[in-house]
C-alpha positions in Angstrom: 81.3 95.5 69.0 79.3 95.2 65.8 80.2 98.4 64.3 83.9 97.3 64.6 83.5 93.7 63.1 85.2 94.5 59.8 88.2 96.5 61.2 90.5 93.5 62.0 89.5 92.0 58.4 91.0 95.2 56.8 94.0 94.9 58.9 94.4 91.2 58.0 96.2 90.4 61.2 98.4 87.4 61.2 98.9 87.1 65.0 96.7 87.7 68.0 98.5 87.8 71.4 96.2 87.1 74.4 98.7 88.1 77.2 96.8 86.9 80.3 97.5 84.6 83.3 96.9 80.9 83.2 93.9 81.3 85.5 92.2 83.6 83.0 91.3 80.8 80.7 87.6 81.6 81.0 87.8 85.1 79.7 90.2 84.0 77.0 87.6 81.6 75.7 85.1 84.4 75.4 87.7 86.6 73.6 88.5 83.9 71.2 84.9 83.4 70.1 84.4 87.2 70.0 87.6 87.7 67.7 86.7 84.8 65.5 82.9 85.4 65.3 82.4 89.2 65.5 85.8 90.7 64.5 85.9 88.3 61.7 89.5 87.0 62.2 90.1 84.3 59.8 91.1 80.6 60.7 94.6 81.3 59.2 95.3 83.7 62.1 97.5 82.2 64.8 96.5 82.5 68.4 99.2 82.1 70.9 99.2 82.3 74.8 101.9 83.8 76.9 102.4 83.5 80.7 104.9 82.9 83.4 103.9 79.3 83.9 102.8 78.6 80.4 105.7 76.1 79.4 105.5 74.3 82.7 101.8 73.0 82.4 100.6 71.1 79.5 97.7 72.6 77.6 94.2 72.1 79.3 91.5 70.2 77.4 89.8 73.7 76.8 93.2 75.1 75.4 93.9 72.2 73.2 90.3 72.1 71.7 89.2 75.6 71.7 91.9 78.3 71.1 95.5 77.8 71.6 97.8 77.2 68.7 101.1 78.0 70.5 101.9 78.2 74.2 105.0 80.2 74.7 107.0 82.9 76.4 107.3 85.9 74.4 109.6 84.9 71.5 111.2 87.2 68.8 112.1 84.3 66.7 108.7 83.2 66.5 107.3 86.7 65.4 110.0 86.7 62.7 108.9 83.2 61.4 105.3 84.2 61.3 106.1 87.4 59.5 108.1 85.7 56.8 105.9 82.7 56.5 108.9 80.4 57.7 108.5 77.2 59.7 108.7 77.5 63.5 108.6 73.9 64.7 112.2 73.8 66.1 112.2 77.2 67.9 113.0 76.8 71.6 110.5 77.6 74.2 107.4 76.8 72.1 104.7 74.2 72.8 103.0 73.7 69.4 99.4 72.4 69.1 99.4 68.8 67.8 103.3 68.8 68.2 105.9 68.3 70.7 107.2 70.6 73.5 110.3 72.1 72.1 113.4 72.4 74.4 114.0 75.4 76.7 116.5 78.1 75.6 119.1 79.3 78.0 118.2 82.2 80.2 119.2 85.7 78.7 121.9 86.9 81.0 122.7 90.3 79.3 119.3 92.1 79.9 120.8 95.2 78.3 120.8 93.5 75.0 117.2 93.3 74.9 115.3 96.2 73.2 113.0 98.6 75.2 109.3 98.2 75.1 107.7 100.0 72.2 106.7 103.6 73.2 104.9 104.2 69.9 101.3 103.0 69.1 102.3 101.0 65.9 100.2 98.0 66.8 96.3 97.4 66.9 94.5 97.0 70.3 91.0 96.0 71.1 89.7 98.2 74.0 86.3 99.7 74.8 84.7 97.7 72.1 87.0 99.3 69.5 89.9 98.5 67.4 92.5 101.2 67.8 96.1 102.1 67.7 95.8 103.8 71.1 97.7 101.7 73.7 96.4 102.6 77.1 99.8 102.2 78.7 100.9 105.1 76.6 98.3 107.4 78.1 99.3 106.6 81.7 101.6 109.0 83.6 103.0 106.0 85.4 105.7 104.2 83.6 106.0 100.4 84.5 109.6 99.0 84.3 111.6 96.1 85.7 115.3 96.6 86.4 115.9 92.7 87.0 114.5 89.3 86.3 114.1 86.4 88.8 113.4 86.4 92.6 115.6 85.2 95.4 112.7 83.4 97.0 110.7 80.5 95.9 107.5 80.9 98.0 105.2 77.9 97.7 102.2 79.9 96.4 104.2 81.7 93.7 105.2 80.8 90.2 108.9 81.1 91.1 108.5 78.0 93.1 108.2 76.1 89.7 110.1 78.6 87.4 113.3 77.9 89.4 113.1 74.2 88.5 112.0 74.9 84.9 115.2 77.0 84.3 117.6 74.8 86.3 120.9 74.6 84.5 119.9 77.3 81.9 121.9 80.1 83.5 121.7 82.4 86.5 117.9 82.8 87.4 118.5 86.4 88.9 119.7 88.9 86.3 119.8 92.6 86.3 120.1 95.5 83.9 122.7 98.1 84.3 121.5 101.7 85.8 122.4 103.4 82.6 120.1 101.0 80.5 117.2 101.7 82.9 117.6 105.4 82.8 117.9 105.6 79.1 114.5 103.7 78.8 112.9 106.1 81.2 114.2 109.2 79.3 112.9 107.7 76.0 109.4 107.9 77.6 109.2 111.5 78.5 105.5 111.3 79.1 105.8 109.9 82.7 105.5 111.4 85.9 105.9 108.5 88.1 107.9 105.3 87.8 106.7 101.9 89.0 109.6 99.2 89.5 107.9 95.8 89.3 110.9 93.8 90.2 110.2 91.0 92.6 112.7 92.1 94.8 114.0 95.6 94.0 117.4 96.9 94.9 118.9 93.9 96.7 122.3 94.3 94.9 124.1 96.9 97.2 126.6 98.1 94.6 123.9 98.4 92.0 121.7 100.5 94.5 124.6 102.7 95.4 124.9 103.6 91.6 121.3 103.9 91.0 120.5 106.4 94.0 123.0 108.8 92.5 122.1 108.4 88.8 118.4 108.2 89.2 118.1 111.3 91.3 120.3 113.4 89.2 119.0 112.3 85.6 115.4 111.4 86.4 114.3 112.7 89.8 110.8 111.4 89.7 109.1 109.7 92.7 108.9 106.0 92.3 107.2 102.7 93.6 109.1 99.4 94.2 108.2 95.9 95.3 110.6 94.6 98.0 111.3 91.6 100.1 111.1 92.7 103.8 113.7 90.2 104.8 116.1 91.7 102.3 115.6 95.3 103.6 117.8 97.0 106.0 118.5 100.7 107.2 121.4 101.3 104.5 119.0 100.2 101.7 116.2 102.3 103.1 118.4 105.3 103.1 119.5 104.6 99.5 115.7 104.4 98.4 115.0 107.7 100.2 117.9 109.4 98.6 116.8 108.2 95.1 113.2 109.5 95.7 111.1 106.4 96.6 107.4 107.1 97.5 105.9 103.8 98.0 107.1 100.2 99.0 104.9 97.1 98.4 105.8 93.9 100.5 103.9 90.9 101.4 103.0 89.9 105.0 101.0 87.0 103.5 100.3 85.5 106.9 100.5 86.5 110.6 101.8 83.2 111.8 105.5 82.4 111.9 105.1 78.8 111.4 102.8 79.1 108.3 105.1 81.6 106.9 108.3 79.8 107.3 107.1 75.9 106.9 103.9 76.2 104.6 104.7 79.4 102.4 108.4 78.8 102.6 109.1 82.5 103.4 111.5 83.6 105.8 111.1 86.2 108.7 109.1 86.5 111.8 106.4 88.8 112.8 108.5 90.9 115.2 110.9 91.4 112.3 108.1 92.6 109.9 106.8 95.0 112.6 110.4 96.4 113.1 111.0 96.9 109.3 107.6 98.5 108.8 108.2 101.2 111.4 111.7 102.0 109.9 109.9 102.6 106.5 107.2 104.6 108.0 109.6 106.7 110.0 111.3 107.7 106.5 108.0 108.9 105.4 107.5 106.1 102.8 104.0 104.8 102.1 103.6 101.0 102.5 101.3 98.7 100.5 100.8 95.3 102.2 99.7 91.8 100.7 98.0 89.4 102.9 96.4 85.9 102.1 93.1 84.6 103.7 91.1 81.5 103.0 94.2 79.5 103.9 93.4 75.8 105.0 96.3 75.8 107.2 95.1 78.7 109.2 93.2 78.1 112.4 91.8 80.5 115.2 95.0 80.7 116.8 97.1 81.6 113.7 94.5 84.2 112.8 94.9 85.5 116.4 98.6 85.8 115.5 97.6 87.7 112.4 95.3 90.2 114.3 98.2 90.8 116.7 100.5 91.5 113.8 98.1 93.9 112.2 97.6 95.8 115.4 101.3 96.1 115.9 102.0 97.7 112.5 101.9 101.5 111.9 98.6 102.9 110.9 96.4 104.0 109.4 97.3 101.6 106.5 97.8 103.3 103.1 96.8 100.5 100.9 96.2 96.8 102.2 95.2 94.1 99.8 93.6 91.1 101.1 93.8 88.0 98.8 91.9 84.7 98.7 94.2 81.8 98.4 94.2 80.2 95.0 95.6 76.9 93.7 97.6 76.8 90.6 98.7 73.5 88.9 102.0 72.2 89.9 102.8 74.8 92.6 104.3 73.2 95.6 101.5 74.6 98.0 98.9 73.1 95.6 100.5 69.7 95.7 100.8 69.8 99.5 97.1 70.9 99.8 96.2 68.0 97.6 98.3 65.6 99.6 96.8 67.0 102.8 93.3 66.4 101.3 92.5 70.1 101.8 91.6 70.3 98.1 90.9 68.0 95.2 93.1 67.7 92.1 90.5 69.2 89.9 90.4 72.4 92.2 93.9 73.2 91.1 92.5 74.2 87.6 89.0 75.7 88.6 89.8 78.6 86.3 86.2 80.3 86.4 86.2 80.2 90.2 89.7 81.7 90.5 89.1 84.6 88.3 85.9 85.6 90.3 87.4 85.1 93.7 90.9 86.5 93.4 90.2 89.2 96.4 88.8 88.3 99.8 85.6 89.7 100.8 83.8 89.1 104.2 81.0 86.6 104.2 78.6 85.4 106.8 78.9 81.7 106.2 80.2 79.3 107.4 79.5 81.0 110.7 82.3 79.7 112.7 85.2 81.4 114.8 87.8 81.0 111.8 85.5 83.0 109.4 84.7 85.5 111.9 88.4 86.3 112.6 89.1 86.4 108.9 86.3 89.0 108.5 87.8 91.0 111.3 91.3 91.0 109.7 89.6 92.4 106.5 88.1 95.1 108.8 91.2 96.1 110.3 93.1 96.3 107.0 90.4 98.6 105.8 90.9 100.9 108.7 87.3 100.3 110.0 88.0 98.7 113.4 89.1 100.4 116.7 92.0 98.6 118.6 90.2 98.4 121.8 87.0 96.8 120.2 89.2 94.3 118.4 91.2 93.3 121.5 87.9 92.9 123.5 86.5 90.9 120.7 89.4 88.6 120.0 91.6 88.4 123.1 89.0 88.9 126.0 86.3 86.8 124.1 83.6 89.6 124.2 80.6 87.9 122.6 79.1 91.4 121.7 82.1 93.0 120.1 83.0 89.7 118.4 79.7 89.6 116.5 79.3 93.3 116.1 82.7 93.4 114.2 81.8 90.4 112.2 78.5 92.0 111.1 80.1 95.2 110.4 82.7 93.5 108.1 80.1 91.5 106.3 77.8 94.6 105.6 80.6 96.8 104.5 82.1 93.9 102.3 78.6 93.6 100.7 78.4 97.4 100.2 81.8 97.4 98.4 81.0 94.7 96.0 77.8 96.4 95.0 79.7 99.7 94.5 82.4 97.9 92.4 79.7 96.4 90.2 78.1 99.7 89.5 81.5 101.3 88.7 82.1 98.3 86.5 78.8 99.0 84.5 79.2 102.8 84.6 82.8 103.7 84.2 82.3 107.4 84.1 81.9 107.1 87.9 85.3 105.5 88.2 86.6 108.2 85.8 85.2 111.0 88.1 86.5 109.3 91.2 90.1 108.6 89.9 90.1 112.2 88.6 89.4 113.6 91.8 92.1 111.5 93.5 94.8 112.7 90.9 93.7 116.3 91.5 94.1 116.0 95.3 97.7 114.7 94.7 98.4 117.5 92.4 98.9 114.9 89.5 97.4 117.2 86.7 99.5 115.6 84.0 97.6 112.2 84.6 94.3 114.1 84.5 95.2 115.5 81.2 96.3 112.4 79.5 93.1 110.5 80.8 90.8 113.2 79.5 92.7 113.3 76.2 92.4 109.5 75.7 88.7 109.6 76.7 88.0 112.2 74.2 90.0 110.5 71.4 88.3 107.0 72.1 84.8 108.7 72.4 
């Protein structure tokens, strides 16, 4: 870092955008001190924070005292005012330090009116301890894009549970770009070899999807990834996805208990329905990426047995299966319920340092009880490291030997995995070799070329 300390002084930057989630206040504090102390950014530089729930929650004491000048959703009017040295006190959607929270602006309904994300490196980035023009997103063969804004669901653990209320009366919450607009943006980024749609519920508009499958296949023809709500999916939608060229679908199971799914998480659907749609997706040759939540205080040994029964009923082996540890964010409906039911204390809802370090679930030996053991076994199943017969004997036939064998196996594998991740984090060349090997096996030589080019350019 020291060799680059004068670089941003020469740039004389006016704005620093720290685009992280609310739960990442801890690394933001570190970044702020680094930027001010090492990179030499002056006190005149304005720091502002962007995030999905930024305008819903008041600044924390740390934010107020340490770094945040403005809390906002990305706002072009703000950028223009800062550029032209004009006042910005009355711009909607801003929460200004030592000032008032400004009114919310109506939601933009015509998404086609918005400019595309810049495909040219005309900004400065801090990466690998260097100030550079090289945007890492521009050296990735995957192109990340959204065709819509808003989610039809309001799951209690998700930011949409509060955003819907925040924007109530300010226009339709779910909005969609035209197919032609999406295709135009993809074409302008001709470096890509794979498209990742990060809509919260992709393709739920039937008429839009009918147009998309024809035009996308004809004019783009690249494999793509999409996030979908399993309850919204049907045979016709899957056929349209396949016709368009989908390769992977991500959807959340989140729990294996119908009551918790419907009445605690506020998600619709039953286990039998999830198994049915998973087999339909699998039969079309589409890869499935699952999400699941553990460390849920509303789980008990019976609900976790339901979860194990669900996982054993899904098509396997699993392609990717992400197990998350439940986190509590301020003002979310699940957080309020957990506080009311005395599962957590109010201060636990803003324990940012704990959240950033414990986002993913890993098996642990303690507390040594049935609930913890069953959670560890779920992790083992999701990693494709548990045979069905042994799991059934351990969980449903109460085999003491198999139960504790699987628990110990999960704890050992989980510990080894965390050690490996720490080594990779410290020695990134290992990750480069591993990822390069995966890309080559998939025949994705374009990505390998772009990654090598970026590495050589950045030294």
